[in-house]
FIPARO-524293 format. One record per atom (N, C-alpha, C): x, y, z; residue in three letters. Coordinates in steps of 0.05 Angstrom, whole numbers, plus 32768, in hexadecimal, padded with zeros to 4 digits. Example, Ala and Ser with C-alpha at 12.3 -4.5 7.8 and 13.67 -1.06 7.14 Angstrom:
REM residues 2
81087F8E809CALA80F67FA6809CALA81087FBE809CALA81017FD3808ESER81117FEB808FSER81028001809DSER
END
This chain:
REM residues 248
80117FE88000UNK800080008000UNK801280198000UNK800C802B7FEEUNK801A80457FEDUNK801280568005UNK8025805D8016UNK801E806E802DUNK801D808B8024UNK803280948015UNK803280AF800AUNK804780B07FF4UNK804680C47FE3UNK805A80C87FCFUNK806C80DF7FD7UNK808580DE7FCDUNK809980F17FD6UNK809A81097FC3UNK809B81217FCDUNK809E81397FBCUNK80B681367FAAUNK80B3813B7F91UNK80CA813A7F7EUNK80CE811E7F72UNK80C0810A7F7DUNK80C380EF7F73UNK80B280EA7F5AUNK80B980D57F4AUNK80A980CF7F32UNK808C80C87F38UNK808780BB7F4EUNK806B80B47F54UNK805A80CC7F59UNK806580DF7F6AUNK805680F87F6FUNK805281087F55UNK8067810A7F45UNK8066811A7F2DUNK8053810E7F18UNK804F80F47F19UNK803E80E87F05UNK802180EF7F0AUNK801A80F57F23UNK7FFE80FB7F2AUNK7FEB80E47F29UNK7FF680CB7F25UNK7FE680B47F21UNK7FE680A07F39UNK7FF780A67F4DUNK7FFA80957F64UNK7FF580A67F7DUNK7FE5809B7F8FUNK7FDD80AA7FA7UNK7FDE80987FC0UNK7FDE80A57FD7UNK7FDE80977FF0UNK7FC580857FF2UNK7FC8806C7FFAUNK7FB280597FFCUNK7FAF80477FE4UNK7FBC804E7FCDUNK7FBC803C7FB6UNK7FCC80237FBCUNK7FC5800D7FAFUNK7FD47FF47FB3UNK7FE37FEC7F9AUNK7FFC7FE47F9EUNK800C7FDA7F88UNK80097FBC7F87UNK7FFD7FB27F71UNK7FF77F957F70UNK80087F877F5BUNK80177F977F4AUNK80287F8B7F36UNK803F7F9E7F2FUNK80557F927F27UNK806D7FA27F1FUNK80797F957F06UNK80807FA77EF2UNK808D7F9D7EDAUNK80A47FB07ED3UNK80B87FA47EC6UNK80D07FB37EBFUNK80D07FBB7EA2UNK80D87FD57E9DUNK80DA7FDE7E82UNK80BE7FE37E75UNK80BF7FE87E5BUNK80A67FEE7E4DUNK80967FD57E46UNK80A47FBE7E45UNK80967FA67E3BUNK809B7F8E7E4DUNK80A67F927E65UNK80AA7F7B7E77UNK80907F707E81UNK80917F567E88UNK80797F497E92UNK80717F547EAEUNK80577F587EB2UNK804D7F617ECCUNK804D7F4A7EE0UNK805B7F4E7EF7UNK805C7F3A7F0CUNK80487F417F22UNK80387F2E7F2AUNK80257F317F3FUNK80347F307F5AUNK80337F467F69UNK80427F487F82UNK80317F477F9BUNK80187F407F98UNK80067F3D7FAFUNK80107F287FC2UNK80137F2E7FDBUNK801D7F1B7FEFUNK803B7F1A7FF1UNK804A7F297FE1UNK80677F297FE3UNK80707F387FFCUNK80887F328005UNK80957F43801AUNK80997F5F800FUNK80957F738020UNK80987F8F8018UNK80B37F94800AUNK80C97F8B8017UNK80E37F91800CUNK80E77F857FF0UNK80DB7F6E7FEBUNK80DD7F617FD1UNK80CF7F727FBBUNK80B87F7E7FC3UNK80AA7F8F7FB0UNK80BA7FA87FABUNK80C57FB47FC1UNK80D57FCC7FBEUNK80ED7FC77FACUNK80FA7FB07FAEUNK81117FA97F9DUNK81097FA87F80UNK80F07FA07F7AUNK80E77F9F7F5FUNK80E17FBB7F54UNK80D87FCD7F66UNK80D17FE87F5DUNK80EA7FF97F58UNK80FE7FF57F69UNK811680047F66UNK81267FFB7F4EUNK8137800D7F44UNK814880067F2DUNK8159801D7F24UNK8168801A7F0FUNK817A802F7F06UNK816B80487EFDUNK8178805F7F02UNK816C80797EF9UNK816880797EDBUNK815180827ED3UNK814A80847EB7UNK813C806C7EABUNK813B80567EBBUNK812D803E7EB2UNK810F80407EB8UNK80FF802F7EABUNK80E280307EAEUNK80D8801A7EC0UNK80C680207ED2UNK80B8800B7EE1UNK809A80107EDDUNK808C7FFA7ED9UNK806F7FFC7ED6UNK80617FEF7EEEUNK804E7FFE7EFAUNK80407FF47F11UNK80237FF07F0BUNK80197FDA7F15UNK7FFC7FD47F13UNK7FEF7FDE7F2DUNK7FDF7FF27F2BUNK7FD480007F43UNK7FB77FFA7F47UNK7FAF7FF37F5FUNK7F937FF17F67UNK7F8C800A7F77UNK7F7E801D7F6BUNK7F7980367F78UNK7F6A80337F92UNK7F7080447FA5UNK7F6380437FC0UNK7F4580457FBDUNK7F3C80567FABUNK7F1F805C7FA9UNK7F0F80447F9EUNK7F1C80317F90UNK7F0D801C7F84UNK7F0880047F96UNK7F1880027FACUNK7F157FEB7FBEUNK7F247FD37FB3UNK7F257FBD7FC3UNK7F357FA57FBBUNK7F2B7F977FA2UNK7F127F9A7F9BUNK7F087F8C7F83UNK7F057F9F7F6BUNK7F127FB67F6DUNK7F0F7FCA7F58UNK7F207FC57F3FUNK7F207FD87F2DUNK7F307FD57F14UNK7F4B7FE17F18UNK7F607FD27F0FUNK7F7B7FDB7F11UNK7F827FED7EF9UNK7F987FFC7EFDUNK7FA3800C7EE6UNK7FC1800A7EE7UNK7FCD800C7ECFUNK7FEA800A7ECCUNK7FF680267ECBUNK800B802A7EDAUNK801980447EDBUNK8037803F7ED4UNK8041804E7EC1UNK805E804C7EB9UNK806D80647EC5UNK8083805E7ED2UNK809480727EDFUNK80B080707ED5UNK80BE80867ED1UNK80DA80867ECBUNK80E9808B7EE6UNK80F980787EEEUNK8108807B7F07UNK811B80927F06UNK811D80A17F1CUNK813180B77F1DUNK813880BD7F3AUNK814E80CA7F3EUNK815580D37F59UNK814480EA7F61UNK813D80EB7F7BUNK812D81017F86UNK814181177F8EUNK8141812D7F81UNK815481427F86UNK814C81537F9EUNK8160815C7FADUNK815A816C7FC5UNK814981857FBEUNK814E81907FA6UNK813F81A87F9EUNK812181A37F9DUNK8119818A7F96UNK80FD81837F93UNK80EF81827FAFUNK80FF817E7FC4UNK80F4817D7FDFUNK80F981967FEFUNK810481AA7FE2UNK810C81C27FF0UNK80F481D37FF9UNK80F781E2800FUNK80E281F38019UNK80DC82098004UNK80C282108003UNK80B982257FF0UNK80A882398000UNK80A482507FF4UNK809382648001UNK807F82707FEDUNK806982797FF8UNK805682897FE8UNK8045829A7FFBUNK803682AC7FF0UNK802682BF8000UNK800882BC7FF9UNK7FF782BC800EUNK7FDA82BB800AUNK7FD082D78010UNK7FC282E37FFDUNK7FB682FD8001UNK7F9782FB7FFFUNK7F8A83108007UNK7F6D83138003UNK7F5D82FC800FUNK7F6382F58028UNK7F5382E18036UNK7F3782EC803BUNK7F2282DB8039UNK7F0782E5803CUNK7F0182F48056UNK7F0C82EA806CUNK7F0782F68086UNK7F1D83088090UNK7F32830B807FUNK7F48831D8086UNK7F538329806DUNK7F44833A8060UNK7F4B83448045UNK7F6683538044UNK7F6E835E805BUNK7F87836E805AUNK7F9F835E8063UNK7F9C8344806AUNK7FB283348075UNK7FC28328805EUNK7FDC83268063UNK7FEE83188050UNK7FFC83028060UNK7FF682E98059UNK800082D28067UNK801682C48056UNK802D82C28062UNK804282B48054UNK80418296805BUNK804482858047UNK80438268804BUNK805E825C8045UNK8069824D8058UNK8082823E8054UNK807A82208051UNK807D82168039UNK807781FA8033UNK809081E98036UNK809081D78049UNK80A881C7804FUNK80A181A9804AUNK80A9819D8034UNK80A28181802EUNK80B1816D803EUNK80CA81748048UNK80DB81628057UNK80F081728066UNK80FB8165807BUNK81118171808AUNK812B8166807EUNK81388176806DUNK814F816C805EUNK8168817B8066UNK817F816E8061UNK819981798066UNK81AD816B8054UNK81BC817A8045UNK81CF816E8032UNK81E881658042UNK81E6814E804EUNK81FC8144805FUNK8215813F804FUNK821281378036UNK822A81318025UNK823A814B8020UNK822C81608019UNK823A817A8014UNK82468184802EUNK823881808044UNK82428189805EUNK825B817A8065UNK825B81608061UNK8273814F8068UNK828B81568056UNK82858160803EUNK829B8167802BUNK82A681838031UNK829A81908045UNK82A581AA804EUNK829881C28041UNK828281BE8032UNK827581D58025UNK826881E6803AUNK826C82008038UNK82608213804BUNK8244821B8042UNK823C8215802AUNK8222821D801FUNK820F8205801BUNK821281F0802BUNK820181D88027UNK81E481DF802CUNK81D281D1801EUNK81B581D78021UNK81AA81CA803AUNK819781D78047UNK818981CB805DUNK816E81D98060UNK815B81CC806DUNK814181D88072UNK814381F28080UNK815381F38096UNK8154820B80A6UNK816082228097UNK8175821D8088UNK818282338078UNK816E823E8063UNK8160822B8056UNK814D82348041UNK81368244804EUNK812C823A8064UNK811582478071UNK811D8263807CUNK813582658087UNK813F827F8090UNK813F8293807AUNK8148828B8062UNK8148829D804BUNK812C82A48042UNK811A82908042UNK80FE8295803AUNK80F082A7804DUNK80F682A48067UNK80E982B6807BUNK80F182D38075UNK810B82D7806FUNK811482F28068UNK810582FD8050UNK810082EC803CUNK80F282F68025UNK80D582FC802BUNK80C882EC803DUNK80AC82F28045UNK80AB830B8055UNK80BE830F8067UNK80BE83288077UNK80C283408065UNK80D2833E8051UNK80D68354803EUNK80BC835B802FUNK80AB8347802CUNK8092834B801EUNK807B83538031UNK80828357804AUNK806E8362805DUNK805883508065UNK805E8336806AUNK804983248073UNK8041832A808FUNK802783248096UNK801D832980B0UNK801F831080C2UNK802482F980B6UNK802882E080C5UNK803382CB80B3UNK803D82B580BFUNK8048829F80AFUNK803B828580B7UNK8035827580A3UNK802A825A80A6UNK803F8246809DUNK8048823480AEUNK805B821F80A7UNK804B8206809FUNK804B81FE8086UNK803B81E8807CUNK804B81CE807CUNK804581BC808FUNK805381A38092UNK8041818B808AUNK802C8191807BUNK801A817B8072UNK802A81678060UNK8028814E8066UNK8036813A8056UNK80538138805BUNK805E8147806DUNK807B81478073UNK808081308087UNK808D811B807DUNK80928103808DUNK80AA8105809EUNK80B8811C809EUNK80CF811F80B0UNK80E9812280A2UNK80FE811780AEUNK8119811A80A3UNK812D811E80B9UNK813E813280B6UNK8155813780C8UNK814B814280E2UNK8153813580F8UNK814D813F8113UNK815C81598118UNK8174815B810EUNK818481738110UNK8175818B8105UNK8168818780EEUNK8159819D80E1UNK813F81A380F0UNK8132818F80FBUNK811A8195810BUNK812181A78123UNK813881A18130UNK814181B18146UNK814981CD813DUNK815981CF8128UNK816281E9811EUNK814B81FA8114UNK813881EE8106UNK812181FD80FCUNK811182098113UNK810D81F98128UNK80FF82038140UNK810E821C814AUNK8128821C8149UNK813882328153UNK8134824C8144UNK8129824B812CUNK81238264811DUNK810D8273812AUNK80FC8266813AUNK80E482728144UNK80E482758163UNK80F8826A8170UNK80FB826E818DUNK811782788193UNK811B828581A9UNK8135829181AFUNK8149827B81B7UNK8142826A81CAUNK8153825581D3UNK8143824181E3UNK8150822A81E8UNK8143821681F9UNK814281FA81ECUNK813981E681FBUNK813781CB81F0UNK812181C881DCUNK812481B681C9UNK811081B181B5UNK8103819581B8UNK8114818181BCUNK810B816681C0UNK8120815681CFUNK8117814181DDUNK812B812F81E9UNK8128811381DFUNK813E810581DDUNK813E80EA81D2UNK814A80D781E7UNK813B80C281EEUNK814580AE8201UNK814D809481F2UNK8166808B81F5UNK816E807381E7UNK8167805A81F7UNK816E804381ECUNK8166802981F8UNK817380248213UNK818880348219UNK819580318233UNK818A80458248UNK817780558240UNK816B80688252UNK817880838252UNK818D80868242UNK819B80A08241UNK818A80B48232UNK818780CC823EUNK817780E18231UNK818980F78226UNK818480FD820DUNK8193811281FFUNK8180812881F7UNK818681418200UNK8174815781FAUNK817F816681E2UNK816D816981CEUNK8174817981B6UNK816B819681BBUNK817D81A981BAUNK817781C581C0UNK817A81D681A7UNK816D81ED81A8UNK816F82018193UNK818D82098190UNK819982038179UNK81B682078176UNK81BE82248171UNK81AB8236816CUNK81B282518163UNK81A082668172UNK81AB82738186UNK819C82878194UNK8192829D8181UNK817B82A88187UNK817082BD8175UNK815882B28166UNK814882C4815BUNK812F82BC814EUNK812E82C98132UNK812782B9811EUNK812682C48103UNK810B82D180FDUNK80F682C8810CUNK80DB82D48107UNK80CC82D48121UNK80C282EB8129UNK80B482EE8143UNK809682F38140UNK808C82F48127UNK807082FA8122UNK805D82E38126UNK804482E78120UNK803082D28123UNK803782B98112UNK803382A2811EUNK803C82898111UNK802782738115UNK802482638100UNK8013824B8102UNK8021823480F4UNK801B821B80FCUNK8026820380F0UNK800F81F280E7UNK800F81EA80CDUNK7FFA81DA80C2UNK800481BD80BEUNK7FF581AA80CAUNK7FFD818E80C9UNK7FE6817D80C0UNK7FEC816480B8UNK7FD7815180B2UNK7FE0813580BCUNK7FD1812180B5UNK7FD7810680C0UNK7FF180FA80B6UNK7FFC810680A0UNK801680FD8096UNK802D810E809EUNK8029812180B1UNK803F813080BCUNK804B811F80D3UNK8064811880CFUNK8070810480E2UNK808C810C80EAUNK809580FF8100UNK80B181008108UNK80BB811D810DUNK80CD812780FCUNK80D881428100UNK80C2815780FEUNK80AE815280EEUNK8097816580ECUNK808981678107UNK808681508114UNK80788150812EUNK8089815D8144UNK80A381598142UNK80B681668155UNK80B481848153UNK80B5818E813AUNK80B381AB8136UNK809881B6813FUNK808281A98136UNK806881B3813EUNK806381B1815CUNK806D819C8168UNK806981998185UNK807981AE8195UNK809181B4818CUNK80A181C88199UNK809481E48196UNK808A81EA817EUNK807C8204817AUNK80648206818DUNK805681F08190UNK803E81F081A1UNK804681F281BEUNK805A81E381C7UNK806281E481E3UNK806E81FF81ECUNK807B820C81D9UNK8086822781E0UNK8071823D81DDUNK8059823581D4UNK8044824981D0UNK804B825C81B9UNK805C825381A7UNK806782648192UNK80548264817AUNK8045824E8175UNK8034824C815DUNK801B823D8164UNK800682428155UNK7FEE82328156UNK7FF1821C8142UNK7FE98203814AUNK7FEB81EC8138UNK7FCF81E7812DUNK7FCE81E48112UNK7FB481E18104UNK7FB581C780F4UNK7F9E81B980F3UNK7F9C81A280E1UNK7F92818980EFUNK7F9D817280E7UNK7F95815980F2UNK7FA9814F8107UNK7FA0813B8117UNK7FB4812C8127UNK7FCA81218115UNK7FE38124811EUNK7FFA811C810DUNK7FFF80FE810FUNK801380F58101UNK801880D880FDUNK801D80C98117UNK802C80D58129UNK803280C88142UNK804B80B88143UNK806080C18135UNK807A80B38135UNK808B80BD814CUNK808F80AD8160UNK809E80B68178UNK80BA80AB817AUNK80C680A38164UNK80E080978164UNK80F480A68153UNK810E80A4815AUNK812480AF814AUNK813680988142UNK813F8098812AUNK815080828121UNK816A808D8114UNK817E807C8115UNK819880838109UNK81A0806D80F6UNK81AA807480DFUNK81B4806080CCUNK81D1805B80D2UNK81D8804180D6UNK81F4803980DBUNK81FD802780C5UNK8213802F80B8UNK821E802080A1UNK822C800780ABUNK82237FEF80A4UNK82317FD780ABUNK82417FCE8093UNK825C7FD38095UNK826C7FCD807DUNK82737FAF807CUNK
END
């Protein structure tokens, strides 16, 4: 079952695959035989879907709306890497609201909490990150005279814990953001790494059921500090932090 599609990914850009759809078949290339994958282990299906950049994979999709006995459809996708730029934070302004005609609301749309760890490890001083991009976008919104900012985290499944902590620091002066307890009971407190505030005006955070992990950390901290009002649905409920360890 497709949980969600990733911003910038071929599935999202195709517009033909949505959360709740079921993948019941996978085929390689333009003319490969369609394999029935119902009942397969998840990782085996994922291995079939993945492949070299630029190659074609065909998926047999059972749309969520049709139910288990509905009609399937075939979707062809060209595999590609998801570029950081496709997941980067964006901004726009909402004017002429029906109940507040004179208000200008700046919206910060954040699809993921990203950080270019490779560029950072190579010593680049200008590596991309959510916090750096949002700081710049806040400056642009302030220059345009917005009366308030809405941080849109709908569909944001999380990402870098470092970025969740740093992004929180743009809106509070100092203090703890989240604490993590490991399997040995050791508690580590993640604190705002940068004293000072990038934006002190009215703030709201928009979430939905797919806002998870780092999104929940940020939204929860904004709520606990009384810094922002949180709007939307109950969030995903991911209360764990994980680290990838390379086993050579």
